[in-house]
Structure formats: C-alpha cells, structure tokens
N, C-alpha and C positions, 0 to 999 in steps of 0.2 A: 900495276895495271898496264897492260900492253895490248896492242892490236893483235887479234887472234885468240885472246883469252876468252874462255867460255865459262858460264856458270848457270846453275839451275839443273833440273826443273824446280819450280816452286811447288807448293802444296796444291792439291786439287781444290777448286772452289766451285760449289754449285751455284748456278745463276738462277735465282728464284724470281717469281713474278713480283714479289715485294721489292726486290732490288731494282728490277726493270721499272716498276711504277715510281719508285723514289727518284730514279734518274730522269724519268719523263717529267716529273713534277719540278725537279731542279732546273731542267733545261728548257722546259716548255715544248719539248718534242713528244707530243702525245698521239702520234700516228697510230691508227688502229692495229697495225701489224705488231706493235709493241704492247699495247695496253688493253686491247679488247679480245679476251680469249674466245668468246663466242664467235665473233666475226672472223678472227684469225684462224679458227678451226676450219673455215671454208676457204681460206686463202692458200697461197702456193706452198706454205710450209706445214700446214695442218695444225699449227699452234702459234702462239706468240713467239717472237724472237727478240733477243737483246739488241739494243742500239749498237751500231758499229762503234760509236764514240764511247759508249759504256765499256765495251771490250778494250778499246784503246786506253781509256783512263785506268783500267785495272792493271795495266803494265806497271804502273808506279807501285802499287801494292805488292805485286809479285816480285818486283825488283828489290824492294826493301827486305823481303823474306830471304833472298838468296845471294845478294851481291856481296862480294868480299868487303871486309871492314876497310874504311878509308880514314884511319885515325889522324893522318897528317893534314887533313882538311878541316877547317872550322865550319864550312858552309857549302852546300850544294844547291843549285837551282836548275829547274827545267828551262832550257834555252830555246827549245823548239823541236820540230819534227821535220826531217828532210823528205821522208816518203812514208806513206801509209797505204796499206791495201787490206781489204776485207774479203779474202777469197771464198769464204764459206760462212753461212749463218750460224748463230748460236741459239738453238731452240730453248725455250724455258725448261728448266730442269737439267740442262746439260752441266757437265763438270768440265772446267777448263783449267789450264795451268800454263806457265810460260818458261821459256829458257832464253838465254841471252848470249850474244857474241859481241865483243868489243871490236868495232871496225876501224876506229881511228882515235888517236890521242895526240893532241897538239897543245903546245904551251900558249897561254894567253896571259895578259897582265894579271899578276896575282895568283895564278893557278893554272889549271888545265881545262881544255874542252874535250869532251869524250862523245863520240858517236857510237851508240850501242844499238845493234839490231835485236829487237825483241820479237819473239815469235810465240803467239798464243795458239795452243792446240786444244782440240775438243776430244775428250775421252772417247775412244772407239772410232775415231775418224782419222783418215790419213791426211787430208788437206787441212792446212792451218786456217784459223778463223780470223787472225789478224797478224800482219807483219809490218813492223814500223822501225824506221831508223830514227831513234830518239837522240837528241842533242842535249847534253847537260854540261854545266860548268861547275867546277869545284875549286874553291878558293882557300888558300893557306891562311 
C-alpha cells in the first residue's frame, strides 16, 4: 500500500427511496427534499435526493468491495475525514459507485495511518457526487 495506488471502481448501487428513508430514520434528518416524494417533485431536483452523508457513508461499503487485502493487519478503524465535498446531488433511483486513490501512508504506533481519496460517481453524470479524503488506521 503506497501513496498513488488506486483501486476500484466498486459495483454500481441503486439508491432507493427505502435506503434514503432508513437513513433519515437512523439520523433524524427527515427534511422533505429526502423523504417527501410529492413535495420534492415540486422542488429544485424534481424528485427526492439522497442525503450527502448517506453518500459519504456508502464509501465504506464501496471500499470493502474493492480495496486490496491487508492480511498483515489485525484491525482497521475509521479515524476521520480531512475534507468532504458534495459537488452534485444523488436523485432517488440513481446508480452510484466509487473509486479510490491512496494519498498518504504514514507510520503510527502499532501500524499505519492511510489517507484515501474516495470519489463517488453517478451513472451517466460527469461531475462526482461525493469526494472525501478519508483517514483510517490499520494496526498490526
């Protein structure tokens, strides 16, 4: 694992209204733009859209699908996020996937810290829907 290594893309995932509603219930973020299809049809996107933080959280799922095996480590944890942007919306019914680039690998006590840029794209769209510099730690 070295800075500059890339992996992905992950498999496509359809973002359903059910997934959006479950995320809204789990987080308490039930803004109409996410959970009220009738009202959202009259809004700026013409339909409901996924929460930005739902899209961000899916980076973990996508990363598990495609990251290289790290057999030398007994445990990994999410340590934080340095930068997150949501350049474009994810309308309900969209299909999204992610690809990754390792930006930095540094030694920490007992293991390594890795900064990985995750980019989520929406099928048929040029602009990404989420770009995040994720920080993880992997312990030997």
